[in-house]
N, C-alpha and C positions, 0 to 999 in steps of 0.2 A: 503493500499498499504505500503510495507517494505520500511524502511530507509536504504539504502545501504552505507556502507563506505569501502574504500579500505583500507586495513590495510598490509603494507609491512612486509614480513617475517622477515627480518633481524632487520627492525627497526619500530615495531609497533605502530600505531598511540593510545597513551595511553587514549586520551581522548573518542575516539571512542570505545575503549574496555570498558572503564568506563560508557558510556551510555548505552551499550550493557547489563553490568553486573546488572546496575539499572533497565533496562527493566526486566531481568529476577528476579531481588529480588521483583519486583513488580506485578510478575503473567505472566508477557509476554513471548513470545516465540523469539528465536534468532537462525539465520544459522550460525554456525562458521565452520572453517576449522580444519583439523586433518591430520596427515601423510597419513591416508586412504582414506577415504571419508568426505564429509562435513556432519556435525551432526546438529541435531534438539534440542535446548538447553531449558531447563525449570528448575526451582526451583525443585530438586528433593525430598525437603521436605513439598511442599506445593500441596495437593491433587488437589485443582482446577487448577492449573498450569500442573500437569502431566496428568490431563483429558484433556485438551488442546490438548496435543502431541498425546493422542490416537486418539482424534477427527480428527486433521490436517492430520495424517497419514491414517486415515481409518483403523486403527490398532483393531483387536479384542482385548477386555479387558482381555481375558486369554491368551494373549501373553505377557510375561514380557518384560520390557525395563530397559537395563542396565544404569549404571551413570558412569560419569566421574569425577576423583579425581585429585588432583594434589600432592598427597604425601602419604606415607605410613602411616603416623599419622592419616591422613582424612579417609583413608580406614578403619584403625581400629577402629574409631570413629563408622562407621556404619555398620560393618560386623565383624564376627568372621573368622578369617584366622588360618588356619591350618599351621603347620609348612612347609609342603610342598607348599601350596599357598603362604605363605610369602617368601619363597625361591624363586619361581617363579616370584613374583612381584620384588624382589631386582634385580633378575638376567636378566630379560626381559623388565622391564618398567623403564622409559617411552618408550613405543613402541606399536607395532600392536597386543596386546594380551589382551583378555577379561578375567577374572579369575570369574568363577562362585562361590560364597560362601554363607554361610548362613548368613542373615541379621539378624542384632541386631534389638529387638522390638521396635518401636516407635521412630527411629532415622530417617527415610525416609517415603516418602508415601507409604501406604500399597498396592496401585495401582500398583506400579512398579513390586513387586515380584508376581502378579497374583494369589495368593494364595499357592506358591510355598514354601515361607519362605526363598527363595534364591534370590541372586542380582548380576548381573554382574556387574563387576568391571574394569575400565581400566584407565591407566594414558597415554593420548596421548602424543606423541613426535612432539609437535608444540606448539611454544612459544606463539601463538595468544590465543589457547584455555587454556592454563596453565595460564596465566595471567587473562584470563576472569573469571575462577575458583577461582583465588586468590581474585580478585576483588567481586565476589559474595559472598565469604567467606564460601562456603560449596558446596556440590555436585551438579552436574546438570545432567540432562538426556544426554545420550549418543547415543540414537537412529540415524541411518542414516535418511538424510534428503529426503527421499522419500515416495511416497504414498506405502501403503502395497502393495508387490508383484511387484513392479516396480524397476528397477534398481537403486543401490545406487549412487548419483552425485558424481563426482570428480571434478566438476566446481561449483561456484555457480549461473551460468547461468541455469544449469540444475537443481539446487536446486530449484531455484526461479521458474522454469516452472513447478515444481509439488507441491511446498508449499507456493509460493509467497502471495497466496491471506490470508495465515493464520497467517503469522509471521510479528512481529513488526521491527525488525533490522535485517539486513544480513552483516556480516563481509566477505569481500571478501580479499582472500589471494592468488588467483591464482589456478592453478591446483593441485590438491593434488598430492604428489609425490608417493605414492603407487597406487591409484586408485582402491584399492580393499578392503572390509571389513576385521575387525581384526579376527586373529585366537582365537576361543573360546575353553575354557579348563574347565571342570566342577570338581572343588576341594570340594564340599559340603558334599561328603559322600564316603568311601573307596577309593580305588585307583582312580586318577586323570583320567577322560576321555575327549578325544578330541571331542567336539560337531561339530565344523567346523574348517576344515583347512584353513588357509590364508597365510598372508605373513611369518609367522613363522611356520616351516614345524614339521612335527613329528619327523625327524630325529634330528632336534635342540632342540625339547623337550624331547628327549629321556633320558636324564639324569635326568629330574624332573618326568617323567611319570613312572620310574623304584622306 
């Protein structure tokens, strides 16, 4: 049964976030809020924890899982950022954009890349998850908190209905502001390609995509 903490958006409960971070560092799973939808967090560097994420979501192992970071510096530690990707990161993040870039070897769990040698990276625009990543001290998984093929949850109740039996801690910060998954752009080779259009439109991305 998940331990649920209410965390105010403007003044997050630091002790609750610290407990959630400790859970992640010891291989547990945490539900957390973002500006888009609720996410399922685990230590992105620990194979056993990442395997739990796949199992909880009933997600095929060949389907890569993105990660969340809280800074450009942390992104650079785990991935190779092209000049265009770095420009997009600086322009749109924190925010609802996921950048697919080449992963650096042995910096994150190999399960996350699903053999693609690439990794999706985002910096969520939400103080709770940014503080959570800070306390964890490294990247966490950034997949939506839903069973594979089901709708991504915008409330903690929706997330718990789908994954409540699999998680250890849930951080409830109310309904997510946007309620829809992030825009995804592939920067890993050649010209950037929009893989999924979300809150950030192709028009907004046009200067980067050119």
